[in-house]
C-alpha positions, 0 to 999 in steps of 0.5 A, spaced: 500 500 500 505 504 501 508 503 495 502 505 491 501 511 495 508 513 493 508 511 486 501 515 485 504 521 489 511 521 485 506 521 478 502 527 481 509 531 482 512 529 476 506 530 472 506 537 475 513 539 474 512 537 466 506 542 466 510 547 469 517 547 466 519 553 462 516 553 455 522 553 450 523 559 445 523 557 438 530 561 435 531 562 428 537 564 424 537 572 422 536 569 415 530 565 417 527 570 421 528 575 415 525 570 410 519 568 415 518 576 415 516 576 408 511 571 408 508 573 415 510 579 418 512 580 425 517 584 429 524 581 430 528 580 437 535 579 436 539 576 442 546 579 441 551 575 445 558 572 445 560 565 448 564 568 453 559 573 456 557 571 463 550 575 463 548 572 456 548 565 459 544 568 465 539 571 461 538 565 457 537 561 463 533 566 467 529 570 462 529 566 455 527 560 459 521 564 463 514 561 461 511 568 460 517 570 456 518 564 451 510 565 450 510 572 448 517 571 443 514 565 440 507 568 439 509 575 437 516 575 434 521 572 430 526 570 436 534 570 433 540 568 437 546 572 434 553 571 436 556 577 435 563 574 434 560 569 429 565 567 423 559 566 418 557 571 413 550 574 413 547 577 407 542 582 408 539 587 404 544 585 398 550 586 403 554 581 406 556 582 413 562 578 415 567 578 421 574 580 419 577 577 425 581 584 426 583 585 434 582 581 440 574 578 440 573 581 433 565 583 432 561 581 426 559 587 422 552 585 423 553 586 430 556 592 429 551 595 425 545 592 429 548 595 435 550 602 432 557 600 434 556 600 441 558 593 443 555 591 449 553 584 451 548 582 452 544 586 448 537 586 445 535 588 438 528 590 435 526 590 428 520 592 425 516 588 420 520 591 414 526 589 417 528 596 420 531 597 426 527 600 432 532 600 438 537 596 441 537 595 449 543 593 452 544 589 458 541 583 462 534 584 462 530 580 468 523 577 466 519 582 469 523 587 465 523 584 459 515 582 459 513 590 459 519 591 454 516 586 449 509 588 449 511 595 448 515 594 442 510 589 439 504 594 440 508 599 437 506 604 442 513 608 441 510 610 434 504 612 438 508 617 442 507 613 448 513 614 453 516 608 455 517 610 462 510 612 463 508 606 460 512 602 465 509 606 471 502 604 469 504 597 467 501 591 470 503 584 468 498 578 467 503 573 469 505 570 476 512 572 476 
């Protein structure tokens, strides 16, 4: 009888864990996101990171694996992970961006363009449905910081003259963070 109770208890506990596990963000390459945007327009979020960046790893674990953040990204954006020191060429709008390998930790030309030369990792870059740069946000973002930012950009509130700080002051999350 005790074994049956333990078996049932562990089944409920494990079942509950499965339901509450973080949703996975569907990450695209830069080129995939641009292609998808032609067929079904969405804003693009680009996580500009490096392999050596500790805060980038923390953001991957704490922010991008957060259920609410993953859900917003998967439903409203094309999410791109872009290594700012990648050696792979990227062709965008008729121009091929490369990493010419000059200096220590040389940045990829696309990362330099996306971040307007302000190399800071992690950085989140937002592009609109026409693949135009909206803004770049440097630094680690906690889930509770990322959620209102994602919804503000997705709703194009910046185009409607809404001040982000004013928006933040009145923002109420629906999530259970």
